[in-house]
Structures are given as C-alpha cells and as structure tokens.
N, CA, C and O atoms as a MOPAC input file, in Angstrom:
PM7 MOZYME 1SCF
protein

 N    -13.38800 1    -7.83400 1    56.73200 1
 C    -14.57100 1    -8.64900 1    56.76000 1
 C    -15.37100 1    -8.36000 1    55.48700 1
 O    -15.54600 1    -7.20600 1    55.09600 1
 N    -15.84300 1    -9.40900 1    54.86400 1
 C    -16.61800 1    -9.29000 1    53.63600 1
 C    -17.91800 1   -10.06300 1    53.79100 1
 O    -17.93800 1   -11.19400 1    54.27600 1
 N    -18.98800 1    -9.43100 1    53.37200 1
 C    -20.29600 1   -10.08100 1    53.37700 1
 C    -20.68700 1   -10.38500 1    51.94100 1
 O    -20.46600 1    -9.58500 1    51.03300 1
 N    -21.26000 1   -11.53100 1    51.76300 1
 C    -21.70400 1   -11.92400 1    50.42700 1
 C    -23.10700 1   -12.50800 1    50.53200 1
 O    -23.37700 1   -13.35800 1    51.38100 1
 N    -23.99100 1   -12.04600 1    49.66500 1
 C    -25.36100 1   -12.55700 1    49.61900 1
 C    -25.67900 1   -13.02200 1    48.20200 1
 O    -25.31900 1   -12.38200 1    47.21400 1
 N    -26.35000 1   -14.13300 1    48.14500 1
 C    -26.82300 1   -14.63900 1    46.85700 1
 C    -28.29700 1   -14.98600 1    47.02900 1
 O    -28.66300 1   -15.79900 1    47.87900 1
 N    -29.13500 1   -14.35800 1    46.21000 1
 C    -30.57700 1   -14.59400 1    46.28700 1
 C    -31.04300 1   -15.04600 1    44.91000 1
 O    -30.86500 1   -14.33200 1    43.92300 1
 N    -31.63900 1   -16.23200 1    44.84300 1
 C    -32.20600 1   -16.73700 1    43.59800 1
 C    -33.71800 1   -16.60900 1    43.67100 1
 O    -34.35200 1   -17.10300 1    44.60300 1
 N    -34.28300 1   -15.94700 1    42.68500 1
 C    -35.73000 1   -15.75500 1    42.65300 1
 C    -36.28000 1   -16.24800 1    41.32600 1
 O    -35.55800 1   -16.38600 1    40.33800 1
 N    -37.58000 1   -16.51000 1    41.33300 1
 C    -38.27400 1   -16.90100 1    40.11700 1
 C    -39.49200 1   -15.98700 1    40.01200 1
 O    -40.27800 1   -15.88700 1    40.95400 1
 N    -39.65000 1   -15.32000 1    38.86300 1
 C    -40.76000 1   -14.38900 1    38.70400 1
 C    -41.22300 1   -14.36700 1    37.26000 1
 O    -40.41500 1   -14.44400 1    36.33300 1
 N    -42.54500 1   -14.26000 1    37.07700 1
 C    -43.09100 1   -14.09400 1    35.73900 1
 C    -43.58400 1   -12.66800 1    35.53500 1
 O    -44.14300 1   -12.35100 1    34.48500 1
 N    -43.38400 1   -11.81000 1    36.52100 1
 C    -43.89700 1   -10.45200 1    36.42600 1
 C    -42.90200 1    -9.48100 1    35.80700 1
 O    -43.25200 1    -8.32300 1    35.57700 1
 N    -41.68700 1    -9.90600 1    35.53200 1
 C    -40.69100 1    -8.99600 1    34.98400 1
 C    -41.01000 1    -8.55400 1    33.56000 1
 O    -40.63400 1    -7.45400 1    33.15300 1
 N    -41.69000 1    -9.39100 1    32.81300 1
 C    -42.02900 1    -9.06100 1    31.43800 1
 C    -43.38900 1    -8.40700 1    31.27700 1
 O    -43.85700 1    -8.22200 1    30.15400 1
 N    -44.03000 1    -8.05200 1    32.38400 1
 C    -45.35400 1    -7.44400 1    32.31100 1
 C    -45.20700 1    -5.94900 1    32.08500 1
 O    -44.55700 1    -5.25400 1    32.86600 1
 N    -45.80600 1    -5.46600 1    31.02800 1
 C    -45.74700 1    -4.04600 1    30.72100 1
 C    -46.89300 1    -3.32400 1    31.41100 1
 O    -47.89800 1    -3.93500 1    31.77300 1
 N    -46.73000 1    -2.02300 1    31.58700 1
 C    -47.75000 1    -1.22700 1    32.25300 1
 C    -48.93300 1    -0.94100 1    31.34200 1
 O    -48.78600 1    -0.82900 1    30.12500 1
 N    -50.10800 1    -0.82500 1    31.94900 1
 C    -51.31500 1    -0.47900 1    31.21500 1
 C    -51.66100 1     0.97300 1    31.49600 1
 O    -51.32800 1     1.50400 1    32.55600 1
 N    -52.32000 1     1.60400 1    30.55700 1
 C    -52.75200 1     2.97800 1    30.78700 1
 C    -53.82400 1     2.99500 1    31.86600 1
 O    -54.45700 1     1.97500 1    32.13600 1
 N    -54.02400 1     4.14600 1    32.47800 1
 C    -55.02300 1     4.26600 1    33.53900 1
 C    -56.42500 1     3.99500 1    33.00500 1
 O    -57.23500 1     3.37000 1    33.68900 1
 N    -56.72100 1     4.46000 1    31.78700 1
 C    -58.02800 1     4.20700 1    31.17200 1
 C    -58.29700 1     2.71100 1    31.02900 1
 O    -59.36500 1     2.21800 1    31.39100 1
 N    -57.32100 1     2.01300 1    30.50200 1
 C    -57.49000 1     0.57800 1    30.26200 1
 C    -57.64300 1    -0.18200 1    31.57300 1
 O    -58.47300 1    -1.08400 1    31.68700 1
 N    -56.83900 1     0.19000 1    32.55600 1
 C    -56.93500 1    -0.46000 1    33.86300 1
 C    -58.30600 1    -0.22300 1    34.48400 1
 O    -58.88900 1    -1.14100 1    35.06200 1
 N    -58.81800 1     0.97300 1    34.37400 1
 C    -60.14100 1     1.27400 1    34.92500 1
 C    -61.23800 1     0.46100 1    34.24400 1
 O    -62.14400 1    -0.03800 1    34.91100 1
 N    -61.16200 1     0.32600 1    32.92600 1
 C    -62.15200 1    -0.47600 1    32.19800 1
 C    -62.09400 1    -1.93800 1    32.63100 1
 O    -63.12700 1    -2.57000 1    32.85400 1
 N    -60.88300 1    -2.46800 1    32.74800 1
 C    -60.72500 1    -3.86700 1    33.15100 1
 C    -61.20200 1    -4.08800 1    34.58300 1
 O    -61.84200 1    -5.09800 1    34.87600 1
 N    -60.89600 1    -3.16000 1    35.46500 1
 C    -61.35600 1    -3.26900 1    36.84800 1
 C    -62.87600 1    -3.19000 1    36.92700 1
 O    -63.49100 1    -3.88900 1    37.73300 1
 N    -63.48200 1    -2.35000 1    36.10400 1
 C    -64.94000 1    -2.24800 1    36.05700 1
 C    -65.55800 1    -3.56900 1    35.59600 1
 O    -66.52500 1    -4.04500 1    36.19000 1
 N    -65.00300 1    -4.15400 1    34.54500 1
 C    -65.51200 1    -5.44200 1    34.05900 1
 C    -65.39600 1    -6.52000 1    35.13100 1
 O    -66.32400 1    -7.30300 1    35.33700 1
 N    -64.26000 1    -6.55400 1    35.80600 1
 C    -64.03700 1    -7.54100 1    36.85000 1
 C    -65.01000 1    -7.32300 1    38.01500 1
 O    -65.53600 1    -8.28900 1    38.56800 1
 N    -65.24800 1    -6.08300 1    38.38400 1
 C    -66.19900 1    -5.76000 1    39.45200 1
 C    -67.61300 1    -6.20300 1    39.07700 1
 O    -68.31700 1    -6.80800 1    39.88500 1
 N    -68.01400 1    -5.89800 1    37.85900 1
 C    -69.35100 1    -6.28100 1    37.41100 1
 C    -69.52300 1    -7.79700 1    37.40000 1
 O    -70.59700 1    -8.31100 1    37.71300 1
 N    -68.46100 1    -8.50600 1    37.03900 1
 C    -68.54500 1    -9.96200 1    37.00000 1
 C    -68.54300 1   -10.57000 1    38.40000 1
 O    -69.36500 1   -11.43300 1    38.70500 1
 N    -67.62400 1   -10.12400 1    39.24300 1
 C    -67.44800 1   -10.78400 1    40.53400 1
 C    -68.43900 1   -10.30100 1    41.59900 1
 O    -69.00400 1   -11.11400 1    42.32900 1
 N    -68.64900 1    -9.00300 1    41.69000 1
 C    -69.51500 1    -8.48600 1    42.74200 1
 C    -70.99100 1    -8.53100 1    42.35900 1
 O    -71.84100 1    -8.87700 1    43.18000 1
 N    -71.29300 1    -8.17800 1    41.10700 1
 C    -72.68900 1    -8.10900 1    40.68300 1
 C    -73.13400 1    -9.32800 1    39.87700 1
 O    -74.25900 1    -9.37400 1    39.38000 1
 N    -72.24600 1   -10.31300 1    39.75200 1
 C    -72.56800 1   -11.58700 1    39.10400 1
 C    -73.13800 1   -11.42500 1    37.69100 1
 O    -74.03900 1   -12.16200 1    37.29100 1
 N    -72.61400 1   -10.46700 1    36.95100 1
 C    -73.07300 1   -10.25400 1    35.57900 1
 C    -72.26900 1   -11.13700 1    34.63500 1
 O    -71.08500 1   -11.38500 1    34.86500 1
 N    -72.91500 1   -11.61100 1    33.56900 1
 C    -72.20300 1   -12.39800 1    32.57100 1
 C    -71.65400 1   -11.46000 1    31.48700 1
 O    -71.86700 1   -10.24900 1    31.54300 1
 N    -70.96400 1   -12.01600 1    30.52200 1
 C    -70.30400 1   -11.20900 1    29.49000 1
 C    -71.28900 1   -10.40700 1    28.64800 1
 O    -70.99300 1    -9.27600 1    28.26100 1
 N    -72.44200 1   -10.97300 1    28.36200 1
 C    -73.45700 1   -10.25800 1    27.57000 1
 C    -73.97600 1    -9.06000 1    28.35900 1
 O    -74.11000 1    -7.96400 1    27.81500 1
 N    -74.26500 1    -9.27000 1    29.62700 1
 C    -74.76300 1    -8.17600 1    30.46100 1
 C    -73.71400 1    -7.07800 1    30.63200 1
 O    -74.04300 1    -5.89200 1    30.62100 1
 N    -72.46700 1    -7.47300 1    30.78600 1
 C    -71.39100 1    -6.48700 1    30.93600 1
 C    -71.22300 1    -5.68800 1    29.65600 1
 O    -71.07600 1    -4.46700 1    29.70900 1
 N    -71.24100 1    -6.35400 1    28.50100 1
 C    -71.09900 1    -5.62500 1    27.23300 1
 C    -72.27500 1    -4.67500 1    27.03500 1
 O    -72.08600 1    -3.56000 1    26.54900 1
 N    -73.48300 1    -5.09300 1    27.40000 1
 C    -74.64400 1    -4.20000 1    27.31300 1
 C    -74.48100 1    -2.99200 1    28.23200 1
 O    -74.80800 1    -1.86600 1    27.85600 1
 N    -73.97500 1    -3.23500 1    29.43100 1
 C    -73.75900 1    -2.14700 1    30.38600 1
 C    -72.73600 1    -1.14900 1    29.85200 1
 O    -72.96200 1     0.06100 1    29.89100 1
 N    -71.61300 1    -1.65800 1    29.35300 1
 C    -70.55900 1    -0.77600 1    28.83700 1
 C    -71.05100 1     0.02700 1    27.64300 1
 O    -70.79100 1     1.22700 1    27.55200 1
 N    -71.76000 1    -0.62500 1    26.72900 1
 C    -72.25900 1     0.06600 1    25.53700 1
 C    -73.33200 1     1.09100 1    25.88300 1
 O    -73.37300 1     2.16600 1    25.28400 1
 N    -74.19900 1     0.77400 1    26.84200 1
 C    -75.25800 1     1.72000 1    27.21600 1
 C    -74.69300 1     2.94200 1    27.94200 1
 O    -75.31600 1     4.00400 1    27.95800 1
 N    -73.51100 1     2.78600 1    28.54200 1
 C    -72.83600 1     3.91900 1    29.18800 1
 C    -71.78200 1     4.55200 1    28.28900 1
 O    -70.94900 1     5.33500 1    28.74400 1
 N    -71.83100 1     4.20200 1    27.01300 1
 C    -70.95600 1     4.78600 1    25.99300 1
 C    -69.45800 1     4.61800 1    26.32000 1
 O    -68.65200 1     5.51700 1    26.08200 1
 N    -69.11600 1     3.45600 1    26.86400 1
 C    -67.71800 1     3.12600 1    27.13900 1
 C    -67.21400 1     2.29800 1    25.97200 1
 O    -67.76900 1     1.24600 1    25.65700 1
 N    -66.15600 1     2.78400 1    25.33200 1
 C    -65.62100 1     2.14600 1    24.12800 1
 C    -64.38600 1     1.31100 1    24.45000 1
 O    -63.75900 1     1.47300 1    25.49600 1
 N    -64.05800 1     0.42800 1    23.53600 1
 C    -62.83300 1    -0.36100 1    23.64900 1
 C    -61.63400 1     0.56200 1    23.42700 1
 O    -61.80500 1     1.70500 1    23.00500 1
 N    -60.42800 1     0.07800 1    23.70800 1
 C    -59.23600 1     0.89800 1    23.44100 1
 C    -59.11000 1     1.31900 1    21.96700 1
 O    -58.43600 1     2.29900 1    21.65300 1
 N    -59.76300 1     0.57200 1    21.07100 1
 C    -59.72600 1     0.90900 1    19.64200 1
 C    -60.98800 1     1.63600 1    19.20800 1
 O    -61.31600 1     1.69100 1    18.02300 1
 N    -61.69700 1     2.19800 1    20.19900 1
 C    -62.88000 1     3.02900 1    19.95500 1
 C    -64.01300 1     2.27500 1    19.26500 1
 O    -64.70000 1     2.82500 1    18.40500 1
 N    -64.20500 1     1.01400 1    19.64800 1
 C    -65.30000 1     0.20200 1    19.11900 1
 C    -66.25700 1    -0.13500 1    20.25800 1
 O    -65.94900 1     0.09000 1    21.42800 1
 N    -67.41700 1    -0.67500 1    19.90300 1
 C    -68.35600 1    -1.10300 1    20.93800 1
 C    -67.96800 1    -2.49100 1    21.42500 1
 O    -67.30400 1    -3.25300 1    20.72200 1
 N    -68.39500 1    -2.80100 1    22.64000 1
 C    -68.09000 1    -4.10100 1    23.23600 1
 C    -69.08600 1    -5.15200 1    22.79900 1
 O    -70.25300 1    -4.85100 1    22.55100 1
 N    -68.62100 1    -6.39000 1    22.70600 1
 C    -69.49800 1    -7.54700 1    22.55000 1
 C    -69.06300 1    -8.57400 1    23.58900 1
 O    -68.03800 1    -8.40000 1    24.24800 1
 N    -69.83400 1    -9.63400 1    23.73300 1
 C    -69.54800 1   -10.59000 1    24.80700 1
 C    -68.18400 1   -11.26400 1    24.64700 1
 O    -67.55000 1   -11.61400 1    25.64300 1
 N    -67.72600 1   -11.44900 1    23.40600 1
 C    -66.43300 1   -12.10400 1    23.19000 1
 C    -65.28400 1   -11.22400 1    23.68200 1
 O    -64.34000 1   -11.71300 1    24.30400 1
 N    -65.37100 1    -9.93600 1    23.40100 1
 C    -64.32500 1    -9.00400 1    23.84000 1
 C    -64.29700 1    -8.94600 1    25.36100 1
 O    -63.22600 1    -8.97400 1    25.96700 1
 N    -65.46700 1    -8.86400 1    25.97600 1
 C    -65.54900 1    -8.79200 1    27.44000 1
 C    -64.98700 1   -10.06900 1    28.05400 1
 O    -64.17100 1   -10.00800 1    28.97300 1
 N    -65.41600 1   -11.22400 1    27.55400 1
 C    -64.96300 1   -12.49600 1    28.10400 1
 C    -63.44600 1   -12.63700 1    28.01000 1
 O    -62.79700 1   -13.00400 1    28.98900 1
 N    -62.88000 1   -12.35000 1    26.84500 1
 C    -61.43300 1   -12.50900 1    26.67600 1
 C    -60.65800 1   -11.45300 1    27.46400 1
 O    -59.57000 1   -11.73800 1    27.96500 1
 N    -61.19500 1   -10.24900 1    27.58200 1
 C    -60.52300 1    -9.20300 1    28.36100 1
 C    -60.43600 1    -9.58700 1    29.82800 1
 O    -59.39200 1    -9.42200 1    30.45800 1
 N    -61.53100 1   -10.09800 1    30.37000 1
 C    -61.54100 1   -10.51200 1    31.77200 1
 C    -60.60200 1   -11.69400 1    31.98300 1
 O    -59.86000 1   -11.73000 1    32.96500 1
 N    -60.62900 1   -12.64500 1    31.08100 1
 C    -59.75500 1   -13.82000 1    31.20000 1
 C    -58.27500 1   -13.40800 1    31.18800 1
 O    -57.49000 1   -13.87900 1    32.01100 1
 N    -57.90500 1   -12.54000 1    30.26400 1
 C    -56.51100 1   -12.09200 1    30.17000 1
 C    -56.11200 1   -11.24000 1    31.36900 1
 O    -54.98200 1   -11.32900 1    31.84800 1
 N    -57.03500 1   -10.41700 1    31.85100 1
 C    -56.72800 1    -9.56300 1    32.99900 1
 C    -56.52900 1   -10.40100 1    34.26300 1
 O    -55.63500 1   -10.11400 1    35.05900 1
 N    -57.34600 1   -11.42400 1    34.45200 1
 C    -57.17000 1   -12.31500 1    35.60300 1
 C    -55.82400 1   -13.03900 1    35.52300 1
 O    -55.13800 1   -13.19000 1    36.53400 1
 N    -55.45000 1   -13.48200 1    34.33600 1
 C    -54.14800 1   -14.14600 1    34.15700 1
 C    -53.01400 1   -13.17900 1    34.46600 1
 O    -52.00900 1   -13.56400 1    35.06300 1
 N    -53.17400 1   -11.93000 1    34.06200 1
 C    -52.17400 1   -10.89700 1    34.33000 1
 C    -52.01900 1   -10.69000 1    35.83300 1
 O    -50.89900 1   -10.62900 1    36.34200 1
 N    -53.13800 1   -10.58300 1    36.54100 1
 C    -53.09100 1   -10.39400 1    37.99200 1
 C    -52.44700 1   -11.58600 1    38.67800 1
 O    -51.71400 1   -11.41400 1    39.65100 1
 N    -52.70600 1   -12.78300 1    38.19100 1
 C    -52.11200 1   -13.99300 1    38.78200 1
 C    -50.60800 1   -14.05700 1    38.57500 1
 O    -49.89600 1   -14.60700 1    39.41500 1
 N    -50.11000 1   -13.50800 1    37.47600 1
 C    -48.66600 1   -13.52200 1    37.23000 1
 C    -47.91200 1   -12.72200 1    38.28600 1
 O    -46.76600 1   -13.04200 1    38.59900 1
 N    -48.54300 1   -11.68200 1    38.83900 1
 C    -47.88500 1   -10.90900 1    39.88500 1
 C    -47.73800 1   -11.70700 1    41.17100 1
 O    -46.86000 1   -11.40700 1    41.98100 1
 N    -48.57900 1   -12.71900 1    41.37800 1
 C    -48.56700 1   -13.50100 1    42.60800 1
 C    -47.59600 1   -14.67100 1    42.54800 1
 O    -47.35800 1   -15.31200 1    43.57200 1
 N    -47.03100 1   -14.97000 1    41.39200 1
 C    -46.25100 1   -16.18600 1    41.22400 1
 C    -44.77600 1   -16.06500 1    41.59000 1
 O    -44.05200 1   -17.05800 1    41.52800 1
 N    -44.31600 1   -14.89200 1    41.96700 1
 C    -42.90700 1   -14.72300 1    42.28600 1
 C    -42.53000 1   -15.45500 1    43.56100 1
 O    -43.25200 1   -15.38300 1    44.55600 1
 N    -41.41200 1   -16.15300 1    43.54100 1
 C    -40.96000 1   -16.89100 1    44.71700 1
 C    -39.46300 1   -16.69800 1    44.90500 1
 O    -38.72600 1   -16.46500 1    43.94700 1
 N    -39.03200 1   -16.79700 1    46.13800 1
 C    -37.60400 1   -16.81600 1    46.45500 1
 C    -37.23000 1   -18.28000 1    46.61100 1
 O    -37.76300 1   -18.98400 1    47.47000 1
 N    -36.31200 1   -18.72600 1    45.77600 1
 C    -35.95800 1   -20.14200 1    45.78600 1
 C    -34.84500 1   -20.46100 1    46.77700 1
 O    -34.86000 1   -21.50900 1    47.42200 1
 N    -33.88200 1   -19.55400 1    46.89200 1
 C    -32.75500 1   -19.85500 1    47.76500 1
 C    -32.07400 1   -18.56000 1    48.17300 1
 O    -31.91700 1   -17.64700 1    47.36300 1
 N    -31.67600 1   -18.49000 1    49.42100 1
 C    -30.89500 1   -17.36600 1    49.92200 1
 C    -29.62900 1   -17.94200 1    50.53500 1
 O    -29.68100 1   -18.82800 1    51.38800 1
 N    -28.50800 1   -17.43200 1    50.09300 1
 C    -27.22300 1   -17.91300 1    50.61000 1
 C    -26.45700 1   -16.70600 1    51.14100 1
 O    -26.22800 1   -15.73400 1    50.42100 1
 N    -26.07100 1   -16.78200 1    52.39500 1
 C    -25.33700 1   -15.69400 1    53.03900 1
 C    -23.97400 1   -16.22100 1    53.44200 1
 O    -23.86200 1   -17.28200 1    54.05600 1
 N    -22.94900 1   -15.48000 1    53.09500 1
 C    -21.58700 1   -15.88900 1    53.42200 1
 C    -20.85800 1   -14.71200 1    54.05500 1
 O    -20.93100 1   -13.58600 1    53.56400 1
 N    -20.16600 1   -14.98000 1    55.13100 1
 C    -19.35400 1   -13.95000 1    55.77900 1
 C    -17.90900 1   -14.43300 1    55.76700 1
 O    -17.59700 1   -15.52600 1    56.23900 1
 N    -17.04200 1   -13.59900 1    55.21900 1
 C    -15.61700 1   -13.91000 1    55.19300 1
 C    -14.91900 1   -12.98300 1    56.18400 1
 O    -15.05500 1   -11.76200 1    56.12400 1
 N    -14.18900 1   -13.58000 1    57.07200 1
 C    -13.44800 1   -12.79500 1    58.04700 1
 C    -11.98800 1   -13.22100 1    57.94700 1
 O    -11.66400 1   -14.40400 1    58.05200 1
 N    -11.14100 1   -12.27100 1    57.74900 1
 C     -9.72800 1   -12.57200 1    57.55200 1
 C     -8.92500 1   -12.11400 1    58.77500 1
 O     -9.00600 1   -10.96200 1    59.20100 1
 N     -8.15100 1   -13.05000 1    59.32100 1
 C     -7.26600 1   -12.72400 1    60.45300 1
 C     -5.88000 1   -12.42800 1    59.90300 1
 O     -5.30600 1   -13.23600 1    59.17200 1
 N     -5.36500 1   -11.30200 1    60.24800 1
 C     -4.00600 1   -10.95300 1    59.80600 1
 C     -3.00500 1   -11.12100 1    60.91100 1
 O     -1.81700 1   -10.87200 1    60.71100 1

C-alpha cells in the first residue's frame, strides 16, 4: 500500500527575512503609538526623539521616517496573512498480489 499526498500552497512570506529584536521593538512601539494612542507621525517622531530612541542607523526620527516605517511594517505583517492552500490531493494505491 502506498500513500501519496500533493499539497499546493501560495505564500508571500517565504522571502521575508527576520528583523532584529531592537528593530521589531521600535516598529511595534510606533504601531502602538499610532493605533492605540492615535498619535500622528510628527507626534511619534517627537516622542521617540525625546526618549532618545534612534533609528537603526543611529539618527533622529522625523515624520517621514516614522510614516514610511509604519507603512512598510504593516505591509510586512499583512504578507504573513496571505498564505493559502490552493489544492490538496490524496491518493492511496493498494496492490493486490
């Protein structure tokens, strides 16, 4: 008896590289400030700079960096949700001798 399975999937998350813990924490903080506390990009950049939080390249934040970082991070999170199973095919072969 032989079992055969064929699973076709579609995913955009295979090419996503890992982020460092520091970077993930900064992005999560920006997202929290925007979504929970309803802060705009200018307010978030002011908050980050006043708390001496630097960019990954050790620079200060401005509204453009905050806005684009949040936009890219949201797109990244959405890519993890897009995976689908398109088809599953199961075949069983049984041979009588």
